TORPA-4810 file (N, C-alpha, C, O; in nm, 3 decimals):
<nodes>
NODE_1_5.120_10.010_31.731_5.166_10.141_31.775_5.229_10.210_31.655_5.281_10.144_31.565_M
NODE_2_5.224_10.341_31.654_5.274_10.415_31.539_5.424_10.444_31.545_5.475_10.517_31.459_D
NODE_3_5.497_10.389_31.645_5.642_10.405_31.652_5.702_10.283_31.719_5.632_10.206_31.784_S
NODE_4_5.835_10.266_31.704_5.903_10.151_31.764_5.937_10.173_31.911_5.962_10.077_31.984_D
NODE_5_5.938_10.298_31.955_5.975_10.333_32.092_5.857_10.404_32.157_5.795_10.491_32.097_V
NODE_6_5.826_10.366_32.281_5.719_10.434_32.353_5.766_10.574_32.388_5.868_10.592_32.454_I
NODE_7_5.690_10.673_32.341_5.722_10.813_32.367_5.592_10.891_32.378_5.489_10.848_32.326_A
NODE_8_5.596_11.004_32.445_5.478_11.089_32.454_5.427_11.118_32.314_5.504_11.157_32.226_A
NODE_9_5.298_11.099_32.294_5.237_11.121_32.164_5.221_10.995_32.081_5.145_10.994_31.984_G
NODE_10_5.293_10.886_32.118_5.275_10.759_32.046_5.131_10.713_32.061_5.069_10.733_32.166_S
NODE_11_5.077_10.652_31.958_4.938_10.608_31.962_4.928_10.470_31.899_5.015_10.428_31.823_A
NODE_12_4.820_10.401_31.932_4.799_10.269_31.875_4.671_10.208_31.927_4.582_10.278_31.976_G
NODE_13_4.663_10.077_31.915_4.545_10.002_31.957_4.588_9.885_32.042_4.683_9.815_32.010_T
NODE_14_4.516_9.864_32.151_4.537_9.749_32.239_4.418_9.657_32.218_4.304_9.704_32.214_V
NODE_15_4.443_9.528_32.206_4.335_9.431_32.197_4.317_9.366_32.333_4.412_9.310_32.388_R
NODE_16_4.197_9.373_32.388_4.170_9.318_32.520_4.155_9.166_32.513_4.150_9.109_32.404_T
NODE_17_4.148_9.102_32.629_4.129_8.957_32.634_4.002_8.914_32.562_3.997_8.805_32.507_L
NODE_18_3.900_8.999_32.562_3.775_8.968_32.495_3.774_9.004_32.348_3.673_8.987_32.280_G
NODE_19_3.887_9.053_32.297_3.897_9.087_32.156_3.856_9.230_32.121_3.860_9.268_32.004_G
NODE_20_3.815_9.308_32.220_3.777_9.447_32.195_3.904_9.528_32.167_4.003_9.515_32.238_V
NODE_21_3.899_9.610_32.063_4.014_9.695_32.031_3.995_9.832_32.096_3.889_9.894_32.082_Q
NODE_22_4.098_9.877_32.166_4.092_10.002_32.242_4.204_10.094_32.193_4.321_10.056_32.195_V
NODE_23_4.168_10.213_32.151_4.268_10.311_32.107_4.338_10.372_32.228_4.277_10.391_32.333_R
NODE_24_4.467_10.401_32.212_4.542_10.465_32.321_4.637_10.569_32.266_4.675_10.567_32.149_F
NODE_25_4.676_10.661_32.353_4.782_10.757_32.324_4.868_10.767_32.449_4.816_10.776_32.561_V
NODE_26_4.999_10.765_32.431_5.093_10.777_32.542_5.104_10.925_32.579_5.129_11.009_32.493_V
NODE_27_5.084_10.955_32.707_5.088_11.093_32.754_5.226_11.136_32.800_5.268_11.249_32.774_L
NODE_28_5.296_11.046_32.870_5.424_11.082_32.930_5.507_10.957_32.951_5.452_10.851_32.983_D
NODE_29_5.637_10.967_32.934_5.731_10.858_32.960_5.849_10.915_33.037_5.905_11.018_32.999_V
NODE_30_5.888_10.847_33.145_6.004_10.887_33.225_6.095_10.765_33.238_6.083_10.691_33.336_D
NODE_31_6.187_10.743_33.141_6.272_10.624_33.144_6.353_10.607_33.273_6.358_10.495_33.325_P
NODE_32_6.417_10.713_33.328_6.493_10.691_33.451_6.405_10.644_33.568_6.448_10.565_33.652_P
NODE_33_6.281_10.692_33.572_6.189_10.652_33.679_6.114_10.524_33.645_6.041_10.471_33.728_A
NODE_34_6.134_10.473_33.523_6.065_10.353_33.473_5.914_10.366_33.491_5.849_10.280_33.549_R
NODE_35_5.861_10.478_33.439_5.718_10.503_33.450_5.666_10.564_33.320_5.741_10.626_33.245_S
NODE_36_5.537_10.546_33.296_5.472_10.604_33.180_5.323_10.615_33.208_5.269_10.546_33.295_W
NODE_37_5.257_10.703_33.133_5.112_10.716_33.145_5.052_10.718_33.005_5.116_10.761_32.908_S
NODE_38_4.930_10.672_32.997_4.862_10.668_32.868_4.712_10.682_32.888_4.659_10.653_32.995_W
NODE_39_4.644_10.727_32.784_4.499_10.743_32.787_4.438_10.641_32.691_4.482_10.627_32.578_R
NODE_40_4.337_10.570_32.739_4.263_10.475_32.656_4.119_10.522_32.646_4.067_10.586_32.737_V
NODE_41_4.055_10.488_32.533_3.917_10.531_32.514_3.844_10.430_32.426_3.895_10.385_32.324_R
NODE_42_3.723_10.396_32.471_3.630_10.315_32.391_3.500_10.395_32.388_3.431_10.405_32.490_V
NODE_43_3.468_10.451_32.274_3.349_10.535_32.265_3.359_10.650_32.364_3.460_10.721_32.367_G
NODE_44_3.255_10.670_32.446_3.257_10.781_32.541_3.333_10.751_32.671_3.348_10.839_32.756_P
NODE_45_3.380_10.629_32.686_3.445_10.587_32.811_3.597_10.595_32.795_3.653_10.537_32.703_V
NODE_46_3.661_10.666_32.886_3.807_10.677_32.881_3.868_10.668_33.020_3.801_10.689_33.121_G
NODE_47_3.996_10.634_33.022_4.072_10.627_33.147_4.213_10.674_33.119_4.261_10.668_33.006_M
NODE_48_4.279_10.723_33.223_4.423_10.750_33.218_4.488_10.652_33.313_4.445_10.637_33.428_V
NODE_49_4.592_10.585_33.265_4.663_10.485_33.344_4.807_10.529_33.364_4.875_10.567_33.269_L
NODE_50_4.852_10.524_33.487_4.992_10.554_33.520_5.058_10.422_33.560_5.012_10.356_33.653_E
NODE_51_5.165_10.385_33.491_5.238_10.261_33.520_5.373_10.295_33.582_5.441_10.389_33.538_H
NODE_52_5.411_10.219_33.683_5.539_10.239_33.750_5.604_10.102_33.773_5.539_10.009_33.819_H
NODE_53_5.732_10.091_33.740_5.812_9.972_33.770_5.907_10.010_33.882_5.991_10.098_33.866_L
NODE_54_5.894_9.943_33.995_5.969_9.979_34.115_6.063_9.867_34.157_6.023_9.750_34.156_L
NODE_55_6.186_9.900_34.193_6.279_9.797_34.239_6.234_9.739_34.374_6.185_9.811_34.461_P
NODE_56_6.252_9.608_34.388_6.223_9.542_34.516_6.354_9.518_34.590_6.459_9.506_34.527_R
NODE_57_6.350_9.512_34.722_6.472_9.489_34.799_6.544_9.360_34.763_6.666_9.350_34.778_P
NODE_58_6.468_9.259_34.715_6.530_9.131_34.680_6.592_9.131_34.540_6.641_9.028_34.494_D
NODE_59_6.590_9.247_34.473_6.648_9.257_34.340_6.546_9.242_34.229_6.581_9.262_34.112_G
NODE_60_6.424_9.207_34.260_6.319_9.194_34.159_6.256_9.329_34.128_6.308_9.434_34.165_G
NODE_61_6.145_9.323_34.058_6.072_9.443_34.019_5.926_9.428_34.058_5.867_9.321_34.042_T
NODE_62_5.869_9.535_34.107_5.726_9.539_34.137_5.661_9.635_34.039_5.708_9.747_34.021_R
NODE_63_5.553_9.593_33.976_5.480_9.679_33.883_5.352_9.724_33.949_5.284_9.647_34.017_A
NODE_64_5.319_9.850_33.929_5.192_9.899_33.980_5.129_9.990_33.877_5.197_10.047_33.791_E
NODE_65_4.997_10.002_33.886_4.923_10.090_33.796_4.823_10.169_33.880_4.758_10.116_33.970_V
NODE_66_4.812_10.297_33.847_4.712_10.383_33.907_4.615_10.419_33.795_4.657_10.467_33.690_V
NODE_67_4.486_10.394_33.818_4.385_10.416_33.715_4.300_10.536_33.753_4.246_10.543_33.863_I
NODE_68_4.288_10.631_33.660_4.202_10.747_33.677_4.086_10.732_33.579_4.106_10.737_33.457_H
NODE_69_3.967_10.713_33.631_3.850_10.697_33.545_3.732_10.648_33.626_3.739_10.640_33.749_G
NODE_70_3.626_10.614_33.557_3.506_10.566_33.624_3.536_10.439_33.703_3.605_10.349_33.654_A
NODE_71_3.485_10.432_33.825_3.513_10.319_33.914_3.477_10.186_33.849_3.557_10.092_33.855_W
NODE_72_3.361_10.175_33.787_3.317_10.048_33.728_3.410_10.003_33.616_3.440_9.884_33.604_A
NODE_73_3.454_10.096_33.534_3.545_10.062_33.423_3.681_10.021_33.479_3.740_9.923_33.433_V
NODE_74_3.730_10.095_33.577_3.859_10.061_33.639_3.853_9.921_33.702_3.949_9.845_33.693_A
NODE_75_3.742_9.889_33.764_3.725_9.757_33.827_3.731_9.646_33.722_3.790_9.541_33.746_R
NODE_76_3.669_9.668_33.606_3.673_9.569_33.498_3.815_9.551_33.443_3.851_9.443_33.399_L
NODE_77_3.893_9.659_33.447_4.029_9.653_33.393_4.127_9.587_33.489_4.238_9.553_33.449_Y
NODE_78_4.089_9.569_33.613_4.182_9.519_33.714_4.248_9.386_33.677_4.370_9.374_33.683_R
NODE_79_4.169_9.286_33.639_4.225_9.154_33.606_4.317_9.159_33.484_4.430_9.111_33.492_L
NODE_80_4.273_9.216_33.369_4.365_9.220_33.255_4.492_9.301_33.284_4.599_9.267_33.234_P
NODE_81_4.481_9.407_33.364_4.599_9.485_33.399_4.695_9.404_33.483_4.816_9.410_33.464_A
NODE_82_4.642_9.327_33.577_4.726_9.243_33.662_4.801_9.140_33.579_4.921_9.120_33.598_T
NODE_83_4.732_9.076_33.486_4.795_8.976_33.399_4.902_9.041_33.313_5.013_8.988_33.302_V
NODE_84_4.870_9.155_33.251_4.967_9.222_33.162_5.090_9.269_33.238_5.201_9.252_33.189_A
NODE_85_5.073_9.327_33.357_5.187_9.373_33.434_5.272_9.257_33.483_5.394_9.267_33.488_L
NODE_86_5.208_9.148_33.520_5.282_9.028_33.562_5.371_8.979_33.448_5.487_8.945_33.470_H
NODE_87_5.317_8.974_33.327_5.396_8.932_33.210_5.508_9.030_33.181_5.617_8.990_33.141_R
NODE_88_5.482_9.159_33.201_5.582_9.262_33.174_5.705_9.246_33.261_5.818_9.255_33.211_L
NODE_89_5.687_9.221_33.389_5.801_9.214_33.479_5.868_9.078_33.479_5.976_9.063_33.538_V
NODE_90_5.809_8.978_33.417_5.873_8.847_33.406_5.932_8.836_33.270_5.991_8.733_33.237_H
</nodes>
């Protein structure tokens, strides 16, 4: 990433489980709401992802992601997103 703090306009590269490098740019960050959105693109294929960290009644945290993009690409991203969000909240 091109900065130490996630902020709108920050950009970088994410390496997927398969080793594919994907460019991203952060679109929006809302620290009090514990949410952020970013755009990823590989060639002509792109998605916008909205991440939210939500408090649970038991004191834990629930992470969720909303994916805007082609259904097939979003479906492929489901497993790596689940693993990454699980690691994030633990």
